[in-house]
C-alpha positions in Angstrom: 109.5 130.0 152.9 111.4 127.8 150.0 108.5 124.9 151.1 105.7 127.9 150.7 106.8 129.0 147.4 107.3 125.1 146.5 103.9 124.7 147.3 102.7 127.7 145.5 104.4 126.8 142.2 102.9 123.0 142.2 99.4 124.6 143.3 99.8 127.1 140.2 101.1 124.1 138.0 98.2 121.8 138.7 95.6 124.7 138.4 97.0 125.1 134.5 97.2 121.6 134.0 93.7 121.3 135.1 92.5 124.0 132.9 93.4 122.2 130.1 92.3 118.6 131.1 89.1 117.2 129.8 85.8 116.8 131.7 82.3 116.6 131.6 80.3 119.9 131.1 77.6 121.2 129.5 77.8 123.1 126.3 77.3 126.8 126.1 77.0 127.0 122.7 74.7 129.3 120.7 74.3 130.4 117.0 72.6 131.6 114.1 71.8 130.1 110.7 71.5 132.9 108.0 68.5 132.6 105.6 67.0 129.5 107.2 64.6 127.3 105.8 66.5 124.4 107.7 64.5 123.3 110.6 67.6 121.9 112.8 70.8 121.4 113.2 72.7 118.5 114.3 75.9 118.3 116.9 78.3 115.2 116.2 81.2 113.8 118.2 84.3 113.1 116.8 85.0 109.5 117.7 88.5 107.7 115.8 88.0 109.7 112.3 84.1 109.6 112.4 81.6 112.2 113.2 78.5 110.7 114.9 75.3 112.6 115.5 74.7 112.9 119.3 72.0 115.8 119.5 70.1 118.2 117.6 68.5 121.7 118.1 65.4 123.1 116.5 66.4 126.3 114.6 64.0 129.0 115.9 63.7 132.5 113.8 67.3 131.7 112.7 68.9 130.8 116.2 69.8 127.5 118.0 71.1 126.6 121.3 73.2 123.6 122.6 73.3 122.7 126.3 74.6 119.4 126.0 76.8 117.1 128.4 80.0 116.6 126.5 83.9 115.9 127.0 85.5 119.5 126.8 87.5 120.5 125.1 87.2 118.1 122.2 86.3 118.3 118.4 82.9 118.3 117.3 81.2 118.8 114.1 78.0 121.0 113.1 75.6 120.3 110.2 72.4 121.4 108.7 71.9 118.4 107.0 71.5 115.2 109.0 73.5 112.9 106.7 75.9 116.1 105.8 79.5 116.6 106.1 79.8 118.2 109.6 81.8 121.7 110.2 84.5 121.0 112.4 84.4 122.8 115.6 86.4 122.4 118.5 84.5 123.3 121.6 85.5 124.0 125.5 84.2 125.6 128.3 82.9 129.0 127.8 80.2 130.4 125.6 80.9 129.7 122.0 78.9 131.2 119.5 78.5 130.2 115.7 77.1 131.9 112.4 76.0 129.4 109.5 75.2 130.3 106.0 71.7 129.2 105.0 73.3 126.1 102.9 75.7 125.4 105.6 78.8 126.1 103.4 80.1 128.4 105.7 80.9 128.8 109.4 82.0 131.3 111.6 83.0 130.7 115.1 83.6 132.9 118.5 84.6 132.2 121.4 87.0 129.2 121.3 90.5 129.8 121.6 91.4 125.8 120.4 89.2 126.9 117.2 91.2 129.8 116.6 94.2 128.1 116.7 93.1 125.1 114.6 92.1 127.3 111.6 95.3 129.3 112.4 97.3 126.1 112.2 95.6 124.5 109.2 96.6 127.5 107.2 100.4 127.9 108.4 101.5 124.2 109.2 102.8 123.3 106.0 106.0 121.8 106.1 106.0 121.4 110.3 107.4 118.3 111.4 105.1 116.6 114.1 107.2 117.8 117.0 107.1 121.6 115.6 103.8 121.3 115.5 103.2 120.0 119.0 106.4 122.0 120.1 104.0 125.5 119.2 101.2 124.5 122.4 101.9 121.1 123.8 98.7 121.5 125.9 96.4 122.5 123.2 93.5 119.6 122.4 94.7 120.8 118.6 98.5 119.2 119.2 97.1 116.1 120.4 94.4 116.0 117.4 97.0 116.8 114.9 99.1 113.9 116.0 96.5 111.6 115.6 94.9 112.6 112.6 97.6 114.1 110.3 101.1 112.7 111.6 100.5 109.2 113.0 100.2 107.8 109.4 104.1 108.5 108.4 105.3 107.9 112.2 106.5 104.2 113.1 105.2 102.8 116.8 108.4 103.9 118.6 108.0 107.4 116.9 104.4 107.7 117.8 105.4 106.7 121.2 107.9 109.4 121.3 105.6 112.0 120.1 102.8 111.3 122.6 105.7 112.0 125.4 105.8 115.7 124.0 102.4 116.2 124.7 100.9 117.7 127.9 100.4 115.7 130.7 96.6 117.1 130.7 96.2 115.5 127.1 97.3 111.9 128.0 93.9 110.7 128.8 92.3 112.2 125.6 90.8 109.7 123.0 93.9 110.8 120.5 96.4 109.3 122.7 94.4 106.2 124.0 94.1 105.3 120.2 97.6 105.8 119.3 98.6 103.9 122.3 96.5 101.0 121.2 97.8 101.6 117.8 101.5 101.4 118.7 100.7 98.3 120.7 98.3 96.4 117.7 101.0 97.4 115.0 103.9 96.0 117.0 102.0 92.9 117.1 102.1 92.7 113.3 105.3 93.8 112.5 107.2 91.9 109.8 108.3 88.7 111.6 105.1 88.4 113.8 102.2 86.1 112.9 99.4 87.3 111.4 96.0 87.5 113.5 93.1 85.7 112.9 89.5 87.0 112.1 86.2 86.6 110.1 84.2 88.5 108.1 81.8 88.3 105.2 82.1 88.0 101.6 79.7 89.9 98.6 77.1 87.1 99.0 77.3 87.3 103.1 78.6 84.3 103.6 80.9 84.3 106.7 84.8 83.9 105.9 88.0 82.9 107.8 91.2 84.7 106.9 93.2 81.9 108.5 91.4 79.4 106.2 93.2 80.8 103.2 96.8 80.6 104.8 99.0 77.4 104.1 99.2 77.0 100.4 101.4 80.0 99.4 101.9 84.1 100.2 98.7 85.8 100.7 98.6 89.8 100.4 96.0 90.8 103.3 94.9 93.7 101.4 93.0 96.8 102.9 91.1 98.8 100.6 88.0 100.8 99.8 85.9 102.1 96.5 85.8 105.5 97.7 89.8 105.5 98.1 91.6 107.1 95.2 95.0 105.8 95.9 93.8 102.3 96.4 91.8 102.3 93.2 95.3 103.7 91.8 97.0 100.8 93.1 94.6 98.1 92.2 95.8 97.5 88.6 99.6 96.4 90.3 97.8 93.7 92.7 95.8 92.6 89.6 99.1 92.3 87.7 100.8 90.8 90.4 98.0 88.2 91.1 97.8 87.2 87.3 101.5 86.7 87.3 102.1 84.4 90.4 98.7 82.9 91.1 99.9 80.0 89.5 102.7 79.4 91.8 100.3 79.7 94.9 100.2 83.8 95.2 96.6 84.9 96.3 94.9 87.9 97.6 92.6 88.9 100.5 90.8 91.8 100.3 89.3 93.8 103.3 87.0 96.5 102.2 86.2 99.4 104.4 83.1 100.6 102.3 80.0 101.6 104.0 77.9 101.0 100.5 77.7 97.4 99.3 76.3 98.8 95.7 79.8 100.7 95.5 82.1 98.1 97.0 80.6 95.4 94.5 80.7 97.6 91.4 84.3 98.4 92.7 85.5 94.6 92.6 83.9 94.1 89.2 85.3 97.6 87.6 89.0 96.9 88.9 88.8 93.2 88.3 89.4 92.0 91.9 88.8 88.4 91.5 90.0 87.1 94.6 88.3 86.7 98.0 86.6 89.9 98.9 85.4 90.5 102.4 83.7 93.5 104.1 82.2 94.3 107.6 80.8 97.5 105.5 81.4 99.6 108.9 83.9 102.0 107.3 86.8 102.7 109.9 84.8 100.4 112.3 86.0 97.6 110.1 87.0 94.6 112.9 90.1 93.6 110.8 91.4 97.0 110.4 91.2 97.6 113.9 92.9 94.2 114.8 95.9 95.2 112.1 96.3 98.7 113.4 95.6 100.2 109.9 95.7 104.2 110.0 95.5 104.5 106.2 94.3 102.8 103.0 95.7 101.4 100.5 97.7 99.1 103.6 98.7 95.5 103.4 100.7 92.8 104.8 102.3 90.1 102.8 101.9 86.7 105.0 103.8 83.6 104.2 102.1 80.1 104.3 103.1 79.5 107.7 101.3 82.8 108.7 104.4 84.7 109.3 104.2 88.4 108.2 107.1 89.0 106.1 106.2 92.6 104.5 104.3 95.6 105.2 102.8 98.2 103.0 104.4 97.4 100.0 103.0 98.7 96.7 103.8 99.2 93.2 107.5 98.5 92.1 108.0 97.3 95.7 105.3 94.6 95.7 106.4 93.2 92.2 110.5 93.1 93.3 109.1 91.4 96.5 107.4 88.7 94.6 109.7 87.9 91.9 112.0 87.5 94.6 109.7 85.0 96.8 108.9 83.0 93.6 112.7 83.2 91.6 111.7 85.4 88.9 113.2 88.5 87.6 116.1 90.5 89.6 116.1 90.4 93.5 116.2 93.8 95.4 
C-alpha cells in the first residue's frame, strides 16, 4: 500500500511539474483590433532582453489569428507597427484572446494565467525581494523572467545561483535560467583579481580594434555605455574629468557602445567629449564584448591594470575618483 501511495504521489508530482514545463506547441491566439486601419499584427519572441519578429498575421475585418509553433509557456510581444515597441504577453497552452486598440496603445488579454499573474505582480511587487517574489509562485514562468529581468542586476553570482535553486525544476531549462547560469560563469571569470578577456570590435571609422593592444601602458577603464542610456550620459562627465586628470600618468579609457544607430553613437561621443578609443558592434544587447564580460546593465565598467588584471568593477562617481587617486598617489586614499 505504501509503495502504491508513493507511486501515486510521484506520478501526481511529475504531472504537476510537466504541466508547467516548456515544450513546443501551436498557439491558439486570436484577437481583435478596434477601429482598424492596420493591416497586420506582428508576433515577437523575447530573446535575452530583445524582442524579435517571428511571425505576422493579417488583420481581416478587425480580427487576427496565430497558430505559430512556439515554445510555451513563454513571453512574447505583439505590435501593430513592425518597428513599434511590442506589448509583452505571456502565452501558454489553451485559447488566448487579445483585444488591441487601433493605435496599438492598449491591450487586453484573456485566457493566460501567466499574463494575469504578471499584470497583478507588476502592480503589487514593489518592495519585494527576489526571494519573496519567487516564493509567491516558484513554478510560474513569470518568476523565472522576473529573476532574470528585474532582480539579477543587483545580485552577485553566488546570489543568482542561490535564487535559481528556488525556482521549480520545470523552470530550470528556460532561457532565463540558462542565461543566468551563463552569466554567473562569465561574471565569475571577470571578477576583480582575474585577467581581462581580449576581444575585437570596430571604431567610428569601421576599423577593427583589439582591446589587448591598449593594455600595458597604464590602467584602462573598460567602459560599457550607449547613447540611448540616460545613466550612462550622466556618468560620462565624471569619466571625462578622470581622464583629463590622469591621462598624462598613463590612464586611458576604452569605450564599448551598445548602440544600434551609428549616427546617435557618433553624436553622443561628440556631445559628451569622449575623446578616447571608442568601439561598437552596433548590435545593442547582442554586443560581443558585453556578452564576454557578462554585462547585464549599463553603465558598467572594469578597471584593468597594465598586466591585464582586473582591479575593480563598476566603480563610478566618487568611487572612481578615489580609486584613481589611490593608484596614482594623488588626494586621499580610500
